[in-house]
PLY file of the C-alpha trace (Angstrom):
ply
format ascii 1.0
element vertex 91
property float x
property float y
property float z
element edge 90
property int vertex1
property int vertex2
end_header
29.31 3.55 13.10
32.65 2.15 12.08
34.72 4.39 9.79
37.09 1.65 8.57
35.13 -0.55 6.19
35.43 -2.47 2.99
32.77 -2.82 0.35
32.75 -6.15 -1.46
36.35 -6.84 -0.44
37.48 -3.36 -1.66
38.82 -0.50 0.46
36.29 2.27 1.04
36.13 5.90 2.10
33.69 7.06 4.78
32.11 10.52 4.86
30.34 11.17 8.15
28.06 14.06 9.05
26.89 14.41 12.63
24.73 16.84 14.57
23.80 17.20 18.19
20.12 17.97 17.61
17.14 15.98 18.80
17.49 12.27 17.99
15.42 10.50 15.38
13.06 7.95 16.92
14.30 4.38 16.55
11.04 3.30 14.89
11.54 5.97 12.19
15.11 4.99 11.24
14.09 2.16 8.85
11.87 4.61 6.91
14.33 7.48 6.49
15.34 6.52 2.95
11.77 6.08 1.67
10.56 8.71 -0.78
8.39 11.42 0.79
8.95 10.18 4.36
9.09 12.99 6.91
9.85 12.09 10.50
7.85 13.21 13.49
10.38 15.91 14.49
10.11 17.57 11.07
6.32 17.45 11.08
6.05 18.80 14.64
8.44 21.66 13.90
6.53 22.36 10.67
9.78 22.31 8.74
9.50 22.63 5.03
10.64 19.83 2.78
9.40 17.05 0.58
11.12 14.07 2.19
13.13 13.31 -0.95
16.66 14.28 0.17
17.82 11.05 1.79
16.06 8.95 -0.85
18.01 10.74 -3.59
21.26 10.47 -1.59
20.79 6.73 -1.19
20.15 6.28 -4.91
23.28 8.25 -5.89
25.48 6.47 -3.33
24.28 3.02 -4.43
24.82 3.88 -8.11
28.46 4.47 -7.18
28.72 1.08 -5.44
28.46 2.50 -1.92
26.15 2.41 1.03
24.61 5.00 3.36
23.60 4.52 7.01
22.01 6.60 9.76
22.47 6.24 13.50
20.70 8.39 16.08
20.67 8.45 19.87
20.17 10.85 22.77
23.86 11.07 23.74
25.46 11.68 20.34
22.69 13.10 18.16
22.30 11.89 14.59
25.07 10.70 12.27
24.80 9.93 8.56
27.69 7.91 7.11
28.33 7.42 3.40
30.71 4.64 2.41
32.10 4.74 -1.13
34.54 2.32 -2.76
38.07 3.69 -3.02
39.24 3.64 -6.63
42.97 4.02 -7.15
44.20 5.25 -10.52
47.21 3.48 -11.96
49.60 5.38 -14.21
0 1
1 2
2 3
3 4
4 5
5 6
6 7
7 8
8 9
9 10
10 11
11 12
12 13
13 14
14 15
15 16
16 17
17 18
18 19
19 20
20 21
21 22
22 23
23 24
24 25
25 26
26 27
27 28
28 29
29 30
30 31
31 32
32 33
33 34
34 35
35 36
36 37
37 38
38 39
39 40
40 41
41 42
42 43
43 44
44 45
45 46
46 47
47 48
48 49
49 50
50 51
51 52
52 53
53 54
54 55
55 56
56 57
57 58
58 59
59 60
60 61
61 62
62 63
63 64
64 65
65 66
66 67
67 68
68 69
69 70
70 71
71 72
72 73
73 74
74 75
75 76
76 77
77 78
78 79
79 80
80 81
81 82
82 83
83 84
84 85
85 86
86 87
87 88
88 89
89 90
């Protein structure tokens, strides 16, 4: 994931969270932001949760004009990046 981005021709800030846990299967990545989706790792580990967290995050980020992305692979683990437009105050 690239940390230097622009959103609609505006500068943006990137917040990135990464772990080194088991990767998320490639076929599950497109579904991560769907309400109530719980990936295979969560179901197998019998982890508690409703599958609403990333759906809510996406909604909040998009309401602020940003975007959220997930990347996951065996070497680097899973990374979630949130890109938000940079708003500069003028005095």
